[in-house]
C-alpha positions, -999 to 999 in steps of 0.1 A, spaced: -501 -489 -255 -524 -477 -282 -532 -441 -289 -568 -445 -278 -556 -459 -245 -533 -430 -240 -560 -405 -247 -582 -422 -221 -554 -419 -196 -551 -382 -203 -589 -378 -199 -587 -395 -165 -560 -370 -154 -582 -341 -164 -613 -356 -148 -593 -360 -115 -581 -324 -117 -616 -311 -121 -629 -332 -93 -603 -319 -70 -614 -283 -77 -651 -289 -70 -668 -275 -39 -699 -288 -21 -716 -293 12 -685 -309 28 -660 -287 9 -667 -250 8 -634 -237 -5 -605 -249 -27 -572 -250 -8 -538 -243 -23 -530 -280 -20 -561 -287 -42 -548 -263 -68 -514 -279 -66 -528 -314 -72 -550 -302 -101 -520 -285 -117 -500 -318 -115 -529 -337 -130 -531 -313 -159 -493 -316 -164 -496 -354 -168 -524 -349 -193 -503 -323 -212 -473 -347 -214 -495 -374 -229 -510 -350 -255 -475 -337 -263 -462 -373 -269 -491 -380 -292 -484 -348 -312 -518 -334 -303 -505 -298 -301 -537 -279 -293 -547 -302 -264 -512 -302 -250 -510 -264 -250 -544 -261 -234 -535 -286 -207 -502 -267 -200 -521 -234 -197 -544 -250 -171 -514 -263 -152 -498 -229 -152 -530 -212 -140 -534 -236 -110 -497 -235 -101 -502 -197 -98 -533 -201 -76 -513 -226 -55 -486 -200 -50 -460 -218 -70 -445 -192 -95 -415 -214 -103 -437 -243 -114 -459 -219 -133 -428 -207 -152 -419 -243 -161 -454 -248 -175 -449 -217 -197 -415 -230 -208 -432 -262 -219 -456 -243 -240 -427 -223 -255 -410 -256 -264 -441 -267 -284 -441 -234 -303 -404 -238 -310 -409 -272 -325 -436 -257 -347 -413 -228 -358 -435 -202 -343 -408 -180 -328 -431 -151 -319 -452 -171 -295 -422 -191 -284 -405 -159 -272 -437 -146 -256 -441 -177 -234 -404 -177 -226 -407 -141 -214 -438 -151 -193 -418 -179 -178 -390 -156 -170 -414 -132 -151 -425 -162 -130 -389 -169 -121 -383 -133 -111 -415 -135 -89 -399 -165 -72 -369 -143 -64 -345 -159 -89 -331 -130 -110 -305 -152 -126 -332 -176 -139 -352 -146 -150 -323 -133 -170 -315 -167 -185 -351 -170 -197 -350 -136 -214 -316 -145 -230 -331 -177 -245 -361 -157 -257 -339 -130 -272 -317 -156 -291 -349 -172 -305 -363 -139 -319 -332 -119 -327 -332 -127 -364 -368 -115 -370 -371 -88 -343 -337 -75 -331 -352 -45 -313 -374 -67 -292 -345 -90 -285 -324 -60 -274 -352 -48 -250 -353 -83 -234 -316 -84 -228 -316 -48 -214 -343 -58 -190 -323 -90 -180 -292 -69 -173 -312 -45 -152 -324 -74 -130 -289 -87 -126 -276 -53 -117 -303 -49 -91 -293 -83 -76 -256 -72 -79 -248 -103 -100 -223 -83 -121 -202 -114 -130 -231 -126 -152 -237 -94 -170 -209 -95 -197 -225 -125 -214 -257 -105 -219 -238 -75 -231 -219 -95 -257 -252 -109 -269 -265 -74 -274 -234 -65 -293 -239 -95 -316 -275 -87 -323 -267 -51 -333 -238 -61 -355 -259 -87 -373 -286 -61 -378 -259 -37 -392 -265 -13 -363 -228 -6 -356 -233 26 -336 -257 8 -312 -232 -21 -310 -204 4 -301 -226 18 -273 -233 -17 -260 -196 -24 -259 -190 8 -239 -216 -4 -214 -198 -37 -211 -165 -18 -202 -180 -6 -170 -189 -41 -160 -154 -54 -168 -139 -25 -148 -160 -35 -118 -146 -70 -120 -110 -56 -124 -106 -73 -158 -83 -48 -174 -76 -71 -203 -113 -72 -212 -115 -34 -209 -86 -29 -233 -101 -54 -257 -134 -36 -255 -118 -3 -264 -103 -19 -295 -137 -32 -304 -152 3 -301 -126 17 -324 -130 -11 -350 -168 -6 -350 -165 31 -357 -139 25 -384 -161 -1 -400 -187 27 -402 -159 47 -420 -159 73 -392 -122 78 -382 -130 110 -364 -154 93 -340 -130 64 -336 -102 88 -325 -125 107 -302 -139 76 -285 -103 62 -281 -91 93 -264 -122 95 -241 -120 58 -231 -82 60 -226 -87 88 -202 -115 69 -185 -96 36 -183 -59 47 -181 -47 11 -173 -54 1 -209 -29 26 -225 1 3 -222 -16 -27 -238 -12 -42 -273 -48 -33 -279 -41 4 -274 -12 2 -299 -34 -15 -324 -61 12 -319 -36 40 -326 -22 22 -357 -56 16 -371 -66 53 -367 -33 64 -382 -39 42 -413 -73 58 -418 -59 93 -413 -31 87 -438 -54 69 -463 -28 41 -462 -45 8 -474 -12 -11 -470 -8 -1 -434 -44 -10 -427 -40 -45 -442 -9 -50 -421 -25 -40 -388 -56 -61 -395 -34 -90 -401 -22 -90 -365 -33 -120 -343 -48 -96 -317 -76 -89 -342 -88 -125 -339 -92 -122 -301 -121 -97 -305 -157 -108 -302 -163 -130 -334 -190 -108 -348 -168 -77 -347 -137 -96 -359 -156 -107 -390 -162 -70 -398 -125 -65 -404 -125 -87 -435 -145 -61 -454 -129 -29 -439 -115 -6 -465 -104 31 -467 -124 52 -491 -100 72 -513 -70 53 -502 -37 60 -521 -22 29 -538 15 31 -545 24 25 -581 41 -8 -589 77 -5 -600 87 -27 -629 120 -45 -622 149 -32 -644 163 -55 -670 195 -72 -660 227 -64 -680 239 -96 -696 274 -105 -685 301 -107 -712 320 -140 -713 351 -147 -733 343 -163 -766 351 -200 -767 377 -212 -791 361 -218 -825 328 -200 -816 315 -171 -836 319 -137 -822 290 -115 -812 282 -86 -835 286 -51 -821 254 -30 -816 247 -2 -840 263 32 -833 230 48 -825 222 23 -797 256 25 -782 252 63 -779 219 60 -761 229 32 -737 240 38 -702 278 36 -700 290 4 -684 325 2 -668 351 -22 -681 345 -47 -653 311 -57 -668 308 -91 -651 310 -75 -616 289 -44 -624 259 -62 -638 249 -81 -606 254 -49 -585 229 -30 -608 203 -57 -604 207 -56 -566 201 -19 -566 169 -23 -586 157 -50 -562 163 -28 -532 143 0 -548 114 -24 -553 117 -36 -517 114 0 -505 81 4 -523 68 -29 -508 
């Protein structure tokens, strides 16, 4: 079908919608069913315009559909119309308007008594705008979590909390990220997920150490350990204590060793990536020990081979006395030197 034919079809849908909304001698008022039919006609027109890449006409038709769905008492259908507008703006790389219409759609779902759908809509909006406006994205997620808490849908809340953490870490707001993690701990505790609680405590400690604040890391670890005592016997708690000790001792080697543990990779990815750049300011580096030169073993001269000249008298006086069993003593000296070097390592 040609483009002109498709445009004529869209125009017919709009004409039919307007006709349905007219009043006269035999029709004094517009009923909810009239609004519903008109909204569906505008939806059909919007889909045609959208297929033909006529963006302005498509947005206008979707807006009309949303308005009449609202008048017909259908907030869910109104929300779907707003989501369709958001999709158009997404395709056109307009993230600001995309997020705005997603948020409007979410409000419609909440009006329809669907808090989970409301939260999901705000989550999508937050993900779309987090790179350009992290504060606005955070506010959306906080609102979504509030609705889930009111509906006692606690099992859905950790996902939104993790997204808030990710947004703050990417925005280099590590203190805010740590506070978000602490809020998540309460949700995990309500769900009796002690393993997630202990992992969250480790994430809080890492976030503070990434800020180079070992004092705050230790304080938070003690407070959270008192608040959630079931986490104290976990590997996460041991790792927390070792990390804090490494910072307190300014021990870069110990820090590298602890960060090399597999448990670090089990943290939220955005937090785990921070450990790649973690350093201790003013850390003490142990001096490298040069390996001692091995004493060459003396072998009997072969028959007919020239003898080795004796060292000068001055060198012999300065050298370390070597016992008569030189072939056995030399390897033992080398072993001692290697053991010293291993101690430094």
